ROVEXVEX-506162 format. One line per 3 residues: number of its first residue (from 0); their letters; for each residue z, x, y of C-alpha. Coordinates in steps of 0.2 Angstrom, whole numbers. Layout:
% ROVEXVEX-506162
NUM	a	Z X Y ~ ...
This chain:
% ROVEXVEX-506162
0	mkh	0 0 0 ~ -5 7 17 ~ 9 9 29
3	ski	6 5 48 ~ 5 20 59 ~ 13 20 76
6	lii	9 32 90 ~ 24 36 102 ~ 19 43 119
9	dnn	35 48 128 ~ 41 63 137 ~ 59 60 132
12	ist	62 70 116 ~ 78 60 112 ~ 69 44 114
15	qkl	55 50 103 ~ 67 55 89 ~ 76 39 90
18	lan	60 29 88 ~ 53 40 75 ~ 68 39 64
21	sfk	70 20 66 ~ 52 17 62 ~ 52 28 47
24	keg	67 19 40 ~ 56 3 41 ~ 42 12 31
27	yet	31 15 46 ~ 21 32 49 ~ 24 39 66
30	vsv	15 52 77 ~ 24 58 93 ~ 18 66 108
33	trd	25 69 126 ~ 9 71 137 ~ -4 58 142
36	qeg	-18 69 137 ~ -10 73 121 ~ -8 54 119
39	lls	-26 50 121 ~ -32 64 109 ~ -19 59 96
42	fqk	-25 41 98 ~ -43 46 95 ~ -39 57 80
45	erp	-25 46 72 ~ -32 29 75 ~ -14 21 75
48	dlv	-11 3 71 ~ 1 2 86 ~ 4 12 102
51	isd	21 13 111 ~ 19 22 128 ~ 30 26 143
54	lkl	23 24 160 ~ 31 40 167 ~ 20 53 160
57	srt	16 71 164 ~ -1 71 174 ~ -6 53 177
60	ngf	4 37 176 ~ 4 27 160 ~ -6 13 167
63	elc	-21 23 167 ~ -18 29 149 ~ -15 11 144
66	rti	-32 6 152 ~ -41 20 143 ~ -34 16 126
69	rte	-38 -2 129 ~ -56 2 134 ~ -58 12 118
72	dgn	-50 -1 106 ~ -49 -19 111 ~ -38 -23 96
75	vpi	-24 -11 95 ~ -7 -17 101 ~ 0 -8 115
78	lvl	19 -9 119 ~ 25 -2 135 ~ 42 6 134
81	tsk	48 12 151 ~ 62 12 164 ~ 51 4 177
84	kse	58 -14 179 ~ 49 -21 194 ~ 38 -37 191
87	vdk	23 -28 199 ~ 24 -14 186 ~ 24 -27 172
90	iva	9 -37 179 ~ -1 -21 181 ~ 3 -15 164
93	fem	-3 -32 157 ~ -18 -31 167 ~ -22 -13 160
96	gan	-21 -20 143 ~ -3 -20 137 ~ 2 -33 124
99	dyv	21 -31 127 ~ 33 -23 139 ~ 51 -17 136
102	tkp	62 -9 148 ~ 75 5 145 ~ 89 5 140
105	fsi	83 -5 125 ~ 89 -13 109 ~ 81 -4 94
108	nel	83 -20 84 ~ 74 -31 97 ~ 61 -18 99
111	mvr	58 -18 80 ~ 56 -37 80 ~ 43 -36 94
114	iks	33 -22 84 ~ 33 -32 68 ~ 27 -47 78
117	llr	13 -37 86 ~ 7 -30 70 ~ 8 -47 62
120	hka	-3 -54 75 ~ -15 -40 73 ~ -16 -43 55
123	dgn	-19 -61 58 ~ -33 -57 70 ~ -23 -62 85
126	gsg	-27 -80 81 ~ -45 -78 83 ~ -60 -77 71
129	prl	-64 -61 62 ~ -74 -47 70 ~ -92 -45 65
132	rcg	-96 -27 59 ~ -112 -18 56 ~ -111 1 55
135	nle	-102 7 71 ~ -106 -9 80 ~ -92 -22 81
138	mdp	-91 -39 89 ~ -77 -52 93 ~ -86 -68 96
141	ery	-71 -77 103 ~ -66 -63 115 ~ -83 -60 121
144	evw	-81 -41 117 ~ -92 -28 109 ~ -88 -11 103
147	vkn	-99 4 98 ~ -89 18 89 ~ -73 9 95
150	kll	-79 10 113 ~ -79 -7 122 ~ -96 -10 131
153	elt	-97 -18 148 ~ -109 -32 144 ~ -114 -47 155
156	ske	-112 -64 148 ~ -131 -66 145 ~ -131 -49 136
159	fml	-117 -54 125 ~ -125 -70 121 ~ -142 -62 117
162	lkt	-133 -50 105 ~ -123 -64 97 ~ -139 -74 95
165	lwa	-149 -60 87 ~ -134 -56 76 ~ -131 -74 70
168	arg	-149 -74 65 ~ -149 -57 57 ~ -164 -53 47
171	kvl	-174 -67 55 ~ -187 -64 68 ~ -183 -74 84
174	trd	-198 -77 96 ~ -195 -75 115 ~ -196 -94 116
177	dil	-182 -96 103 ~ -171 -84 112 ~ -174 -93 129
180	drv	-170 -109 121 ~ -153 -102 113 ~ -147 -90 127
183	wem	-154 -98 143 ~ -154 -116 135 ~ -171 -119 143
186	dka	-187 -127 137 ~ -204 -119 138 ~ -207 -128 154
189	aav	-192 -120 163 ~ -194 -107 177 ~ -189 -92 167
192	esr	-202 -82 160 ~ -202 -74 142 ~ -202 -56 150
195	tvd	-184 -60 156 ~ -180 -58 137 ~ -188 -41 137
198	qhi	-179 -35 152 ~ -162 -41 145 ~ -166 -33 129
201	arl	-170 -16 137 ~ -153 -17 147 ~ -143 -22 131
204	rek	-151 -7 121 ~ -147 5 135 ~ -128 0 135
207	mgs	-128 0 116 ~ -133 18 114 ~ -135 24 96
210	akk	-132 6 90 ~ -148 0 99 ~ -157 3 82
213	hik	-150 -14 76 ~ -162 -23 87 ~ -180 -21 81
216	tik	-195 -26 91 ~ -208 -37 82 ~ -224 -33 91
219	nig	-232 -48 100 ~ -218 -60 92 ~ -200 -56 97
222	ykf	-185 -47 90 ~ -173 -47 75 ~ -156 -40 71
225	iqv	-157 -28 56 ~ -144 -19 45 ~ -146 0 47
228	i	-137 12 36
């Protein structure tokens, strides 16, 4: 059975040890670092199931680290554990992608309950439908989020719907008129031309980088989503 891995980012060694020892007793694996840059590198290397981070770090504040981690992974739970107690700090932390916020001094028992809850919600898919996966490309249809190599893409609503429509019809060729009907919800008499589809496909492919190979052009007909190994 795989044990959940927790990344602890805190420049207080005593806090690190307390957390690590407590988590290990509960069967969790832990990785502990003190600096923000080390935290990001460890996150990228270890791919933990949950992140605990202070906001007072060495070079930059924890808000930026939280935002960066959330950009790289839209699903990993992030719990902020800090002495910052102002409402503004809490609001900013949540805006940067934190899932929970606990202030120091803290109860280790309460913290453990919160961690178990976050991990349980992650395992349940946070109440949403399952992610779609194809190679290094992932999509969460309910959250309107797409990742390539665990990096969150910044797509417009039309670009997202375009990719979702092609993916849903994977293997099947969709004509430009098909795509206009499904994404733009317009009939052939509407004032949107078929080249609009080509323009959006081009921008979508540019943002997808290496994953653009999943969208194949069918000459003189349209496009289809393909599985690429």
